[in-house]
C-alpha positions as CSV (number, residue, x, y, z in Angstrom):
1,X,14.7,-15.7,20.1
2,X,11.7,-13.9,18.6
3,X,11.1,-11.7,21.9
4,X,11.5,-8.6,19.8
5,X,8.3,-9.1,17.7
6,X,6.2,-8.9,20.4
7,X,7.4,-5.7,22.2
8,X,5.1,-2.7,21.9
9,X,6.1,0.1,19.7
10,X,5.4,3.9,20.2
11,X,5.0,5.2,16.4
12,X,4.3,8.7,17.7
13,X,2.0,10.6,20.3
14,X,-0.9,9.2,18.4
15,X,-0.3,5.4,17.9
16,X,1.2,2.7,20.0
17,X,1.2,-0.8,18.4
18,X,1.2,-4.0,20.9
19,X,3.7,-5.7,18.7
20,X,5.9,-5.4,15.6
21,X,3.9,-7.7,13.3
22,X,1.9,-5.9,10.8
23,X,-0.5,-7.3,8.3
24,X,0.6,-6.6,4.9
25,X,-2.0,-5.3,2.5
26,X,-3.4,-8.1,0.4
27,X,-5.9,-7.5,-2.4
28,X,-8.6,-10.1,-2.1
29,X,-11.1,-9.0,-4.7
30,X,-14.0,-9.8,-2.2
31,X,-16.3,-6.5,-2.2
32,X,-19.9,-6.6,-3.1
33,X,-21.0,-5.2,-6.7
34,X,-21.1,-1.8,-5.5
35,X,-17.5,-2.0,-4.1
36,X,-19.0,-2.3,-0.4
37,X,-17.2,-4.5,2.3
38,X,-19.2,-7.5,2.9
39,X,-19.6,-9.5,6.3
40,X,-17.2,-12.2,5.1
41,X,-14.8,-9.0,5.0
42,X,-15.4,-7.9,8.5
43,X,-14.9,-11.2,10.0
44,X,-11.7,-11.8,8.1
45,X,-10.3,-8.6,9.3
46,X,-11.4,-9.0,13.0
47,X,-9.8,-12.2,13.2
48,X,-6.5,-10.7,12.5
49,X,-6.8,-7.9,15.1
50,X,-3.9,-9.2,17.3
51,X,-1.6,-8.1,14.9
52,X,0.2,-4.7,15.9
53,X,-1.5,-3.1,13.0
54,X,-3.6,-4.3,10.2
55,X,-3.0,-2.6,6.6
56,X,-6.2,-3.0,4.5
57,X,-6.4,-4.3,1.3
58,X,-6.1,-1.7,-1.3
59,X,-8.9,0.8,-1.5
60,X,-10.1,2.7,-4.5
61,X,-10.2,6.5,-3.8
62,X,-12.7,6.8,-6.8
63,X,-14.2,4.7,-9.5
64,X,-11.7,5.5,-12.4
65,X,-9.2,4.0,-10.3
66,X,-10.2,0.3,-10.7
67,X,-8.3,-2.3,-12.3
68,X,-9.6,-5.4,-10.5
69,X,-12.7,-6.9,-9.9
70,X,-14.5,-6.5,-6.6
71,X,-11.9,-4.2,-5.1
72,X,-13.5,-1.9,-2.4
73,X,-13.8,1.8,-2.6
74,X,-14.3,4.5,0.0
75,X,-16.0,7.2,-2.1
76,X,-19.7,6.4,-1.3
77,X,-21.7,6.7,1.8
78,X,-22.4,2.8,1.4
79,X,-18.7,2.0,1.3
80,X,-17.9,4.4,4.3
81,X,-20.4,2.5,6.2
82,X,-19.4,-1.0,5.2
83,X,-16.0,-0.2,6.1
84,X,-17.2,1.2,9.5
85,X,-18.5,-2.3,10.2
86,X,-14.8,-3.6,9.6
87,X,-13.2,-0.9,11.8
88,X,-15.7,-1.7,14.6
89,X,-15.1,-5.4,14.5
90,X,-11.1,-4.7,14.7
91,X,-11.4,-2.6,17.6
92,X,-13.5,-4.5,19.5
93,X,-11.0,-7.3,19.3
94,X,-8.4,-4.9,20.3
95,X,-6.9,-4.2,16.9
96,X,-5.7,-1.3,15.0
97,X,-6.5,-0.9,11.2
98,X,-5.1,1.6,8.3
99,X,-6.9,2.1,5.0
100,X,-4.3,1.5,2.3
101,X,-5.6,4.2,-0.6
102,X,-4.8,3.7,-4.3
103,X,-5.6,4.5,-7.7
104,X,-4.1,2.1,-10.1
105,X,-3.5,4.6,-12.9
106,X,-2.8,3.0,-16.3
107,X,-3.6,-0.6,-14.4
108,X,-7.4,0.6,-14.7
109,X,-9.6,-0.3,-17.0
110,X,-12.9,1.6,-18.3
111,X,-14.7,-1.5,-18.1
112,X,-15.3,-1.2,-14.5
113,X,-16.4,2.4,-14.3
114,X,-17.8,3.0,-18.1
115,X,-15.4,5.7,-18.7
116,X,-13.7,6.5,-22.1
117,X,-10.1,6.3,-20.8
118,X,-8.1,5.8,-17.9
119,X,-5.5,8.3,-16.6
120,X,-1.6,8.0,-16.2
121,X,1.4,10.3,-16.3
122,X,2.0,9.5,-20.0
123,X,0.2,7.8,-22.8
124,X,2.1,4.4,-22.5
125,X,0.2,1.2,-22.2
126,X,0.9,-1.6,-19.8
127,X,1.0,-4.8,-22.0
128,X,-1.1,-7.8,-21.6
129,X,-4.4,-8.5,-20.0
130,X,-6.1,-8.0,-16.8
131,X,-5.8,-10.5,-14.0
132,X,-8.9,-12.4,-13.0
133,X,-10.4,-11.1,-16.5
134,X,-7.9,-12.1,-19.2
135,X,-10.8,-11.2,-21.9
136,X,-9.7,-7.5,-21.2
137,X,-6.4,-6.1,-22.6
138,X,-5.0,-3.0,-21.1
139,X,-5.8,0.2,-22.8
140,X,-3.6,3.1,-23.9
141,X,-4.0,5.8,-21.0
142,X,-4.7,9.7,-21.2
143,X,-1.6,11.9,-19.7
144,X,-3.5,13.6,-16.7
145,X,-3.7,17.4,-17.2
146,X,-2.4,19.7,-14.6
147,X,-6.1,19.9,-13.7
148,X,-6.6,16.6,-13.2
149,X,-3.9,15.8,-11.2
150,X,-4.8,18.6,-8.7
151,X,-8.4,16.9,-8.7
152,X,-6.5,13.6,-7.8
153,X,-4.7,15.3,-4.9
154,X,-8.2,16.6,-3.6
155,X,-9.6,13.0,-4.3
156,X,-6.8,11.4,-2.1
157,X,-7.2,13.8,0.6
158,X,-10.9,13.4,0.7
159,X,-10.7,9.4,0.7
160,X,-8.4,9.9,3.6
161,X,-11.0,12.0,5.5
162,X,-13.6,9.4,4.5
163,X,-11.1,6.8,6.1
164,X,-11.2,8.5,9.5
165,X,-14.7,8.8,9.2
166,X,-15.0,5.2,8.6
167,X,-13.2,4.7,12.0
168,X,-9.3,3.7,10.3
169,X,-6.8,4.7,12.7
170,X,-4.9,6.2,9.7
171,X,-4.1,5.5,6.2
172,X,-1.3,4.3,4.1
173,X,-0.8,6.2,0.7
174,X,-0.2,3.4,-1.9
175,X,2.6,4.9,-3.8
176,X,4.2,1.5,-4.8
177,X,4.1,-1.6,-7.2
178,X,3.5,0.1,-10.5
179,X,0.3,2.1,-9.6
180,X,-0.7,5.6,-10.2
181,X,1.7,7.4,-7.9
182,X,4.4,5.0,-8.4
183,X,4.0,5.5,-12.2
184,X,4.9,8.9,-11.9
185,X,8.4,7.9,-10.0
186,X,9.7,5.8,-12.7
187,X,11.2,6.7,-16.2
188,X,9.5,3.7,-17.9
189,X,6.0,5.1,-17.3
190,X,6.8,9.0,-16.9
191,X,7.8,10.6,-20.1
192,X,6.4,14.0,-19.4
193,X,8.2,17.3,-20.0
194,X,6.3,19.6,-17.8
195,X,6.6,20.2,-13.9
196,X,5.5,16.6,-13.4
197,X,8.2,14.8,-15.5
198,X,11.6,14.7,-16.4
199,X,13.6,15.6,-13.4
200,X,13.6,14.2,-9.8
201,X,11.9,17.1,-8.2
202,X,9.4,17.1,-11.0
203,X,8.5,13.3,-10.8
204,X,8.2,13.6,-7.2
205,X,6.1,16.5,-7.2
206,X,2.6,14.8,-7.3
207,X,3.2,12.2,-4.8
208,X,4.6,14.7,-2.5
209,X,1.6,16.9,-3.0
210,X,-0.6,14.0,-2.1
211,X,1.3,13.2,1.0
212,X,1.1,16.9,2.1
213,X,-2.8,17.0,1.4
214,X,-3.2,14.2,3.4
215,X,-1.0,14.8,6.1
216,X,-2.7,18.3,6.5
217,X,-6.2,16.8,6.3
218,X,-6.0,13.9,8.8
219,X,-2.4,14.5,10.4
220,X,0.8,13.0,9.7
221,X,1.0,11.0,12.5
222,X,-2.1,9.0,10.9
223,X,-0.4,9.0,7.6
224,X,1.9,6.0,6.1
225,X,3.6,5.5,2.8
226,X,4.3,2.7,0.8
227,X,7.0,2.8,-2.1
228,X,8.7,0.7,-4.7
229,X,12.3,2.4,-5.8
230,X,12.9,-0.8,-7.7
231,X,10.6,-1.3,-10.7
232,X,9.5,-4.7,-10.7
233,X,5.5,-5.1,-10.8
234,X,3.5,-3.3,-13.7
235,X,6.4,-1.3,-15.0
236,X,10.1,-1.8,-15.7
237,X,13.0,-0.4,-13.5
238,X,15.3,2.2,-15.2
239,X,18.7,3.1,-13.6
240,X,17.7,6.8,-13.7
241,X,14.9,5.9,-11.2
242,X,17.6,5.8,-8.4
243,X,18.1,9.6,-8.6
244,X,14.2,10.0,-8.0
245,X,14.2,8.2,-4.8
246,X,17.5,9.7,-3.9
247,X,15.3,13.0,-4.0
248,X,12.1,11.5,-2.7
249,X,13.0,9.6,0.4
250,X,14.9,12.6,2.3
251,X,11.7,14.8,1.5
252,X,9.6,12.0,2.9
253,X,11.5,11.8,6.0
254,X,11.4,15.4,6.5
255,X,7.6,14.7,6.7
256,X,7.4,12.9,9.9
257,X,5.2,10.3,8.7
258,X,3.8,7.5,10.8
259,X,5.8,5.2,8.9
260,X,7.6,4.0,5.6
261,X,6.6,0.6,4.1
262,X,9.0,-1.1,1.8
263,X,7.1,-1.8,-1.5
264,X,8.4,-5.5,-2.7
265,X,6.9,-9.0,-2.8
266,X,10.3,-10.4,-2.2
267,X,13.0,-8.6,-0.4
268,X,15.8,-11.0,-1.7
269,X,15.4,-9.4,-5.0
270,X,18.4,-7.3,-5.8
271,X,18.8,-4.4,-8.2
272,X,21.9,-3.2,-9.5
273,X,20.9,0.7,-9.6
274,X,20.2,0.5,-6.0
275,X,23.1,-1.6,-4.8
276,X,21.1,-4.3,-3.5
277,X,17.7,-5.0,-2.1
278,X,14.9,-2.2,-1.8
279,X,14.9,-2.6,1.9
280,X,18.7,-2.0,2.2
281,X,18.4,1.2,-0.3
282,X,15.6,2.3,1.8
283,X,17.1,2.1,5.5
284,X,20.2,3.5,3.9
285,X,18.0,6.7,2.9
286,X,15.4,6.8,5.4
287,X,15.9,6.5,9.2
288,X,12.5,7.0,10.8
289,X,10.3,3.9,11.2
290,X,10.3,1.7,8.2
291,X,8.3,-1.8,7.6
292,X,10.0,-4.5,6.0
293,X,8.0,-7.0,4.1
294,X,8.8,-9.9,1.2
295,X,8.9,-13.3,2.3
296,X,10.1,-13.1,5.8
297,X,9.7,-15.9,8.1
298,X,9.2,-15.0,12.0
299,X,13.1,-15.7,12.6
300,X,14.6,-13.9,9.6
301,X,12.1,-11.0,10.3
302,X,13.0,-10.8,13.9
303,X,16.9,-11.0,12.7
304,X,16.5,-8.2,10.4
305,X,14.6,-6.1,13.0
306,X,17.5,-6.8,15.7
307,X,20.0,-6.0,13.0
308,X,18.3,-2.5,12.2
309,X,17.2,-3.2,8.6
310,X,13.9,-2.2,9.8
311,X,11.4,-1.6,12.8
312,X,8.5,-3.7,11.7
313,X,7.6,-6.7,10.0
314,X,4.7,-7.0,7.5
315,X,3.4,-10.5,7.0
316,X,1.2,-11.1,3.6
317,X,0.2,-14.7,2.4
318,X,1.0,-16.7,5.9
319,X,-1.6,-14.4,7.7
320,X,-3.8,-15.4,4.8
321,X,-3.3,-19.3,5.8
322,X,-2.8,-18.5,9.5
323,X,-5.7,-16.0,11.0
324,X,-3.9,-16.8,14.6
325,X,-0.5,-16.1,13.0
326,X,0.5,-14.0,16.2
327,X,-0.5,-16.6,18.5
328,X,1.2,-19.4,16.6
329,X,4.3,-17.6,16.5
330,X,4.5,-16.4,20.1
331,X,3.6,-20.1,21.3
332,X,6.2,-21.7,19.0
333,X,3.6,-23.4,17.1
334,X,3.9,-24.6,13.4
335,X,2.3,-22.3,10.9
336,X,-0.2,-23.7,8.1
337,X,1.6,-23.4,4.7
338,X,-0.2,-21.1,2.3
339,X,-1.4,-22.5,-1.1
340,X,-3.0,-20.5,-4.0
341,X,-6.5,-22.2,-3.4
342,X,-6.7,-20.0,-0.2
343,X,-7.2,-17.0,-2.4
344,X,-10.8,-18.0,-3.4
345,X,-12.2,-17.7,0.1
346,X,-11.8,-15.5,3.1
347,X,-11.1,-17.3,6.1
């Protein structure tokens, strides 16, 4: 039985979701040349408004955070207006939508913004070339100064305010998948010896400052967070990372955010230093609303919710292939299989 997927969920006094199925953030690289959402993006999100909550594709807080072509921004009036078209369409179809806010850190490239360098915790380059633009090689980042970190906190906060101005119901802070905030949380990418590195408390300082600034700006009840305790994408895991997240997760729990979102592509992955899967580790250390994700079917997700492994189920690629995912699952209809050719168009 899948009934628990379709129960309304009260997140807090501000937000009630009509079901437990969440649209996971999915990078589609479909904005225009000015990083403004297009009409195709408006239609794409509107068609998925029957999920309990849409989490948008990752949205840039500022120009120097860009690491992929045509990823939308939320730092110019034109971008804000473009997203307002998206949120209006989602709301008109009875849905709710959060903006996922990111800066890619060392995954960014000066090609996109005409700068001299990209920012990261430490001067450690990501090996390889850029997806979708293999002619570009990652550069050695500049370690962010204390003043630059302070400005990044302010820019995250402003992007959150811009999101509310654009009509979003809230924001998800992208602290996962090897991007800027996550880079501060892992020893593979953070070798600083100042107040932003070296110890769990120091490594968590910048991400917690972003969480606090956004919560104060738009309200903690409209603020979600995604984390990746297991290093698996854009950086390598280190057994010492465990202590960082052992410290961070209780600190996040104290802040009573709208939710915490597991950052993983496949939740069947196990990490020795986490004693199992990322979702199991996060549930062990965090008892408030948790979104699970990572190759779950409707049945396996329903079973995991029933077992208390997490509270909400995020669906990614199957929602690309099935805009009417919720209706199909509820009616017991077969789902259209996802294939990579679907990435080239918004349906």
